[in-house]
C-alpha positions as CSV (number, residue, x, y, z in Angstrom):
1,M,0.2,25.5,-73.8
2,R,3.4,24.7,-71.9
3,R,1.9,26.1,-68.7
4,Q,-1.3,24.2,-69.2
5,A,0.7,20.9,-69.7
6,K,2.5,21.5,-66.4
7,T,-0.9,22.0,-64.8
8,L,-2.2,18.8,-66.1
9,T,0.8,17.0,-64.6
10,L,0.3,18.7,-61.3
11,L,-3.4,17.9,-61.2
12,A,-2.8,14.3,-62.0
13,G,-0.1,14.0,-59.3
14,V,-2.1,15.4,-56.6
15,A,-5.2,13.4,-57.5
16,L,-3.2,10.2,-57.4
17,L,-1.7,11.0,-54.0
18,G,-5.1,11.2,-52.5
19,L,-4.1,13.9,-50.1
20,T,-6.2,14.6,-47.0
21,T,-7.8,18.0,-46.5
22,V,-8.9,20.0,-43.6
23,G,-11.6,22.1,-45.5
24,L,-11.1,25.5,-46.9
25,L,-11.2,28.2,-44.2
26,L,-11.4,31.8,-44.7
27,A,-8.5,33.9,-43.4
28,P,-9.4,36.1,-40.4
29,E,-11.8,38.9,-41.0
30,G,-10.3,41.9,-42.7
31,A,-13.2,44.2,-42.0
32,V,-14.4,44.0,-38.4
33,G,-17.9,45.3,-38.0
34,Q,-18.7,45.0,-41.7
35,D,-22.4,45.7,-42.1
36,K,-24.4,42.7,-43.2
37,G,-26.6,43.1,-46.2
38,K,-27.0,41.2,-49.5
39,V,-24.9,40.0,-52.3
40,V,-26.2,39.3,-55.8
41,V,-24.9,36.2,-57.5
42,Q,-25.6,35.1,-61.0
43,I,-25.6,31.3,-61.0
44,G,-26.5,30.3,-64.5
45,G,-29.5,28.3,-65.5
46,G,-31.0,24.8,-65.4
47,D,-29.2,22.0,-63.5
48,W,-26.1,24.2,-63.3
49,A,-28.0,26.8,-61.3
50,D,-29.7,24.3,-59.1
51,A,-26.3,22.7,-58.2
52,N,-24.7,26.1,-57.6
53,F,-27.5,27.1,-55.3
54,E,-27.4,24.0,-53.2
55,A,-23.6,23.8,-53.0
56,Y,-22.8,27.5,-52.6
57,V,-25.6,29.9,-52.2
58,A,-27.6,28.2,-49.4
59,P,-24.4,27.4,-47.2
60,F,-23.2,30.9,-47.6
61,E,-26.4,32.4,-46.4
62,K,-26.5,29.9,-43.5
63,E,-22.9,30.5,-42.4
64,T,-22.7,34.3,-42.8
65,G,-26.3,35.6,-42.3
66,I,-25.9,37.5,-45.6
67,K,-28.8,37.4,-48.0
68,V,-27.8,36.0,-51.4
69,V,-30.0,37.1,-54.4
70,A,-29.5,34.2,-56.8
71,V,-30.0,35.3,-60.4
72,R,-30.8,32.4,-62.7
73,D,-29.3,33.6,-66.0
74,W,-26.3,33.3,-68.2
75,M,-23.7,35.9,-68.6
76,S,-22.4,37.1,-71.9
77,I,-19.7,39.7,-72.7
78,A,-22.4,41.9,-74.2
79,K,-24.3,42.0,-70.9
80,L,-21.1,42.6,-68.9
81,K,-20.1,45.4,-71.2
82,L,-23.5,47.1,-70.9
83,M,-23.5,46.9,-67.1
84,V,-20.0,48.2,-66.6
85,E,-20.0,50.9,-69.2
86,S,-23.3,52.3,-68.1
87,K,-22.2,52.1,-64.5
88,K,-25.4,50.1,-63.6
89,V,-23.7,47.0,-62.2
90,E,-26.5,44.8,-60.8
91,L,-24.4,41.7,-60.0
92,D,-21.8,41.2,-57.4
93,V,-20.6,37.8,-58.7
94,A,-21.1,36.3,-62.1
95,D,-20.2,33.0,-63.9
96,I,-18.6,33.5,-67.4
97,P,-17.0,31.2,-69.9
98,R,-13.2,31.4,-70.1
99,L,-13.4,33.0,-73.6
100,H,-15.6,35.8,-72.2
101,Y,-13.2,36.1,-69.2
102,L,-10.2,36.8,-71.4
103,S,-12.2,39.5,-73.3
104,A,-13.4,41.0,-70.1
105,V,-9.9,41.3,-68.6
106,K,-8.7,43.0,-71.7
107,A,-11.6,45.5,-71.6
108,N,-11.1,46.2,-67.9
109,Y,-14.6,44.9,-67.0
110,L,-13.6,43.0,-63.9
111,E,-12.4,43.6,-60.3
112,K,-9.2,42.1,-59.2
113,I,-9.6,39.0,-56.9
114,D,-8.6,39.5,-53.3
115,Y,-6.8,36.3,-52.5
116,G,-5.7,37.8,-49.2
117,I,-9.0,36.6,-47.6
118,Y,-8.1,32.9,-48.3
119,N,-6.2,30.6,-45.9
120,K,-2.8,30.5,-47.4
121,T,-2.4,26.7,-47.0
122,E,-5.7,26.0,-48.6
123,L,-5.1,28.6,-51.4
124,S,-2.0,26.6,-52.4
125,K,-4.2,23.6,-53.1
126,I,-6.3,25.4,-55.7
127,D,-5.1,24.7,-59.3
128,D,-3.0,27.5,-60.7
129,L,-5.2,27.8,-63.7
130,S,-8.1,28.7,-61.5
131,K,-6.2,31.4,-59.5
132,Q,-6.4,34.1,-62.1
133,A,-5.9,37.8,-61.3
134,Y,-9.5,38.7,-62.2
135,G,-11.3,35.4,-61.9
136,V,-11.5,32.1,-59.9
137,G,-12.2,28.9,-61.6
138,A,-15.9,27.7,-61.4
139,A,-15.4,24.1,-62.6
140,Y,-13.5,22.0,-65.1
141,F,-15.5,20.3,-67.9
142,S,-14.6,18.4,-71.0
143,Y,-15.7,18.1,-74.6
144,V,-15.7,14.4,-75.3
145,M,-16.9,11.6,-77.6
146,A,-19.9,9.6,-76.5
147,F,-21.7,6.6,-78.1
148,D,-24.6,4.3,-77.9
149,T,-23.5,1.2,-76.1
150,T,-26.2,-1.0,-77.7
151,K,-24.5,-0.3,-81.1
152,F,-20.9,-0.5,-79.8
153,P,-20.6,-3.1,-77.0
154,A,-17.4,-3.4,-74.9
155,G,-14.4,-4.3,-77.0
156,K,-16.0,-2.9,-80.2
157,R,-16.1,0.8,-79.4
158,P,-14.3,3.7,-80.9
159,T,-11.5,5.1,-78.7
160,T,-9.9,7.8,-80.9
161,W,-11.1,10.6,-83.1
162,A,-9.7,8.8,-86.1
163,E,-12.1,5.9,-85.3
164,F,-15.0,8.5,-84.8
165,W,-14.2,9.6,-88.4
166,D,-14.2,5.9,-89.7
167,G,-17.7,5.4,-90.9
168,K,-16.9,1.9,-92.3
169,K,-15.5,0.4,-89.2
170,F,-18.0,2.2,-87.0
171,P,-21.1,2.7,-89.1
172,G,-24.1,4.9,-88.3
173,P,-25.1,8.6,-88.2
174,R,-23.1,11.1,-86.0
175,T,-23.4,14.5,-84.6
176,L,-20.7,17.1,-84.3
177,R,-20.7,20.7,-83.0
178,A,-21.6,23.4,-85.4
179,G,-19.2,26.3,-85.8
180,V,-21.9,29.0,-85.6
181,Y,-20.6,30.4,-82.4
182,G,-17.1,30.7,-83.5
183,T,-16.1,27.3,-82.1
184,G,-16.7,23.9,-83.6
185,A,-15.3,20.4,-84.4
186,Y,-11.9,21.6,-85.5
187,E,-9.6,20.2,-82.7
188,E,-11.1,16.7,-83.1
189,A,-10.9,16.9,-86.9
190,L,-7.1,17.6,-86.6
191,L,-6.6,14.9,-84.0
192,A,-8.4,12.5,-86.3
193,D,-6.1,13.5,-89.1
194,G,-3.0,12.6,-87.0
195,V,-1.9,15.9,-85.5
196,P,-0.3,15.2,-82.1
197,M,-2.1,16.7,-79.1
198,D,1.0,18.8,-78.1
199,K,1.2,20.2,-81.7
200,L,-2.5,21.1,-82.1
201,Y,-2.2,24.9,-81.7
202,P,-2.2,27.1,-83.6
203,L,-4.9,25.3,-85.5
204,D,-4.2,24.4,-89.1
205,V,-7.6,25.7,-90.3
206,D,-7.4,24.6,-93.9
207,R,-6.5,21.0,-92.8
208,A,-9.3,21.0,-90.3
209,F,-11.9,21.9,-92.9
210,K,-10.5,19.3,-95.3
211,K,-11.0,16.7,-92.6
212,L,-14.6,17.9,-92.0
213,D,-15.2,17.5,-95.7
214,A,-14.4,13.8,-95.2
215,I,-17.0,13.3,-92.5
216,H,-19.8,15.6,-93.6
217,K,-21.9,12.8,-95.2
218,H,-21.9,10.9,-91.9
219,I,-23.2,13.9,-89.9
220,N,-27.0,13.7,-89.2
221,V,-27.1,16.9,-87.1
222,W,-24.7,19.7,-86.5
223,W,-25.6,20.5,-83.0
224,T,-25.8,24.0,-81.6
225,T,-27.0,23.7,-78.0
226,G,-25.5,21.6,-75.1
227,Q,-28.4,19.3,-74.5
228,Q,-28.7,18.2,-78.2
229,P,-26.1,15.5,-78.5
230,A,-27.0,13.5,-75.5
231,Q,-30.7,13.6,-76.5
232,L,-29.9,12.6,-80.1
233,L,-28.1,9.5,-78.7
234,V,-31.0,8.6,-76.4
235,D,-33.5,9.1,-79.2
236,K,-31.4,6.8,-81.5
237,E,-31.1,9.5,-84.1
238,V,-27.3,9.1,-83.9
239,V,-24.9,6.4,-82.6
240,L,-21.9,8.7,-82.1
241,A,-21.7,12.2,-80.7
242,T,-19.5,14.9,-79.2
243,G,-20.5,17.1,-76.3
244,W,-20.0,18.3,-72.8
245,N,-19.2,15.5,-70.4
246,G,-21.8,16.7,-67.9
247,R,-24.7,16.2,-70.3
248,F,-23.7,12.6,-70.9
249,Y,-22.9,12.0,-67.2
250,D,-26.5,12.9,-66.2
251,L,-28.0,10.2,-68.5
252,I,-25.4,7.6,-67.7
253,R,-26.2,8.0,-64.0
254,K,-29.9,7.4,-65.0
255,E,-28.7,4.2,-66.7
256,A,-29.1,5.3,-70.2
257,P,-27.1,3.0,-72.7
258,L,-24.4,5.6,-73.2
259,A,-20.7,5.8,-72.5
260,M,-18.0,8.4,-72.8
261,E,-14.5,8.1,-74.3
262,W,-11.9,10.5,-72.7
263,N,-9.1,10.0,-75.2
264,G,-8.6,13.3,-76.9
265,G,-11.1,15.1,-74.7
266,I,-10.8,18.8,-74.7
267,L,-10.7,20.5,-71.3
268,K,-12.2,23.9,-70.5
269,Q,-12.9,25.9,-67.4
270,G,-15.5,28.6,-66.5
271,S,-14.7,31.5,-64.1
272,W,-16.4,33.2,-61.2
273,V,-15.8,37.0,-61.5
274,V,-16.7,40.2,-59.8
275,P,-17.9,42.8,-62.4
276,K,-16.1,46.2,-62.3
277,G,-18.0,48.5,-60.0
278,A,-19.9,45.7,-58.1
279,K,-21.8,47.2,-55.1
280,D,-20.5,44.9,-52.5
281,Q,-17.0,43.7,-53.3
282,Y,-16.2,42.6,-49.8
283,W,-18.9,40.0,-49.6
284,S,-18.4,39.1,-53.3
285,M,-14.9,38.0,-52.4
286,K,-16.2,36.0,-49.5
287,V,-18.6,34.2,-51.7
288,L,-15.7,33.3,-54.1
289,A,-13.7,31.9,-51.1
290,L,-16.6,29.7,-50.0
291,M,-17.0,28.4,-53.5
292,S,-13.3,27.2,-53.3
293,D,-14.2,24.7,-50.5
294,P,-13.3,21.2,-51.7
295,K,-16.3,19.5,-50.0
296,R,-18.7,22.0,-51.6
297,Q,-17.0,21.5,-55.0
298,A,-17.4,17.8,-54.5
299,A,-21.1,18.1,-53.8
300,N,-21.4,20.3,-56.9
301,A,-19.4,17.7,-59.0
302,E,-21.7,14.8,-58.0
303,V,-24.7,16.7,-59.4
304,L,-23.2,18.1,-62.6
305,G,-20.3,15.8,-63.5
306,Y,-17.8,18.6,-63.6
307,S,-14.6,18.6,-61.5
308,G,-13.8,21.3,-58.9
309,M,-10.6,23.4,-59.2
310,H,-9.5,22.5,-55.6
311,L,-6.9,19.7,-56.0
312,E,-8.4,17.7,-53.2
313,S,-12.1,18.0,-54.1
314,N,-12.1,14.7,-56.1
315,Q,-11.5,12.6,-53.0
316,Y,-14.8,13.9,-51.4
317,V,-16.7,12.6,-54.5
318,A,-18.4,9.2,-54.2
319,E,-15.9,6.6,-55.4
320,K,-18.1,5.2,-58.1
321,I,-18.6,8.6,-59.6
322,R,-14.9,9.6,-59.8
323,P,-14.2,7.8,-63.2
324,L,-17.0,9.9,-64.8
325,L,-15.3,13.2,-64.0
326,P,-12.8,15.1,-66.2
327,L,-10.0,15.3,-63.6
328,F,-10.1,11.6,-62.6
329,P,-6.4,10.7,-63.1
330,D,-7.0,8.1,-65.8
331,N,-9.2,10.5,-67.8
332,L,-7.0,13.6,-67.2
333,K,-3.9,12.2,-68.7
334,K,-5.7,11.5,-72.0
335,Q,-6.9,15.0,-72.6
336,I,-5.7,18.4,-73.7
337,W,-6.6,22.0,-72.7
338,L,-8.5,24.1,-75.2
339,D,-6.4,27.1,-76.1
340,Q,-8.8,29.8,-75.2
341,E,-6.4,32.6,-76.0
342,W,-6.2,31.3,-79.6
343,W,-10.0,31.2,-79.8
344,T,-10.4,34.7,-78.4
345,K,-8.3,36.0,-81.2
346,N,-9.6,33.9,-84.0
347,G,-13.2,33.0,-83.0
348,A,-15.0,35.6,-85.1
349,E,-13.0,34.7,-88.3
350,M,-13.6,31.0,-87.7
351,G,-17.4,31.6,-87.5
352,E,-17.3,33.4,-90.9
353,R,-15.3,30.5,-92.4
354,W,-17.8,28.0,-91.0
355,N,-20.7,29.8,-92.5
356,K,-19.1,29.8,-96.0
357,W,-18.2,26.1,-95.6
358,M,-21.8,25.2,-94.7
359,L,-23.1,27.2,-97.7
360,S,-20.8,25.2,-100.0
361,K,-22.4,22.0,-98.7
362,A,-26.0,23.1,-99.3
């Protein structure tokens, strides 16, 4: 967590300086006469896939003449394992959650990233957390609190997790993330109980469940899919919710009566990776380099509400949108990084503990 804290400081400093950029240029070609063919890129689903296609796939095809086969699907560690171990790798580039990335590295399912093709100056402007040996950051997103502004007008809104838990001062049904996938509402429970952000990990699991006991009667829905919490707010089924900032961002831009609170937000990142044994590793690395361009990341951010990993991408985002992004300086300083190494080690056990807890509430 110490390394992550330093990264937060660096990100905030660079964002505040408002540095100018010259655009990310690839280093000189390392393979003169490389045959042109195709590269297969898994770009996720829904709006995420649409944004990735427009910001990255279409420009890459136009600039290189290489055909990109865009696969609209989500990657899991099980799919990756099957491809690599069967030696039938159908993807050249894939997008995976950080938790899967850590597991994939341990299992040797990924190719090492060739950072030699990047322009060295521009490479230095990519956040260190995103320059991993076997993966490049896809985007930064945050797990935040959101609320119905018709129920909580300006000056009367919850601003801490302790207030989210306070059903008397802020009445109404809530929704929190279920723990069925090995993650859940544990960090915010501990923050609500007074644990300092820099002392959050390792999680005090018993204390977290005790705090969940206290809010259980106020929870209308334990959500399990990303689109649920925002929709529950819009449908007036809840007045307070937790969820991914991009889901709330989309509705806020459409003028839905919602707002986000960044205090105590939990930051995460996804990763672009090249599966072990990918058929065209040269062009795979070129795709990753193009995805690191700050202007393209800004275009992606404006659609999805997730910040790019290039330290200068934020300045290319429309000014009115910047306060709605995770790495906007005022937002960044209020948040913490999810300790994904802790979750990689403890996720399965936490899922079992969650199931037992829910059965006790039936």
